[in-house]
C-alpha positions in Angstrom: 0.0 0.0 0.1 2.9 2.4 0.7 4.3 1.8 -2.7 0.9 2.4 -4.3 0.2 5.5 -2.3 3.8 6.9 -2.9 3.3 6.5 -6.7 -0.1 8.1 -6.5 1.3 11.2 -4.5 3.6 11.9 -7.6 0.7 12.2 -9.9 -2.4 13.1 -7.8 -3.6 15.2 -4.9 -6.1 12.9 -3.6 -6.7 9.1 -3.5 -10.4 7.8 -3.3 -11.4 4.3 -2.3 -14.7 2.3 -2.5 -15.3 -0.8 -0.5 -17.8 -2.8 1.5 -18.5 -2.8 5.4 -17.8 -6.6 5.5 -14.3 -6.2 4.7 -13.5 -5.1 8.2 -9.7 -5.4 8.2 -9.5 -3.5 4.8 -11.5 -0.7 6.4 -9.4 -0.6 9.4 -6.3 -0.5 7.2 -7.6 2.5 5.5 -8.3 4.4 8.6 -4.9 3.6 10.1 -3.3 5.0 6.6 -5.2 8.3 7.1 -8.2 7.8 4.8 -11.3 9.8 5.8 -14.6 8.0 5.6 -17.1 9.9 3.3 -20.9 10.0 3.8 -21.4 9.0 0.2 -19.7 8.0 -3.0 -18.3 10.8 -5.2 -20.5 11.8 -8.1 -20.2 9.8 -11.1 -19.2 6.5 -9.1 -20.5 3.4 -11.1 -19.9 0.8 -8.3 -23.5 0.6 -6.8 -22.7 -2.4 -4.6 -20.1 -0.6 -2.5 -21.4 1.0 0.9 -18.2 2.5 2.3 -16.2 5.3 0.7 -12.8 7.0 1.8 -10.7 9.9 0.6 -7.2 10.6 1.6 -5.1 13.8 0.7 -1.8 13.1 -0.8 0.4 16.0 0.1 
């Protein structure tokens, strides 16, 4: 995950993730890595099965 976020930081300002509540370990990891949980999906999201959304600023 560190490698992916380091690469993303070179090209983007934010990282957006969509997942599901049942993946508790993944959700815990995202929180520990500094992702902030959102109330809803970003506009234009096409993944209608997801029920948890995260955003992290890459600065």
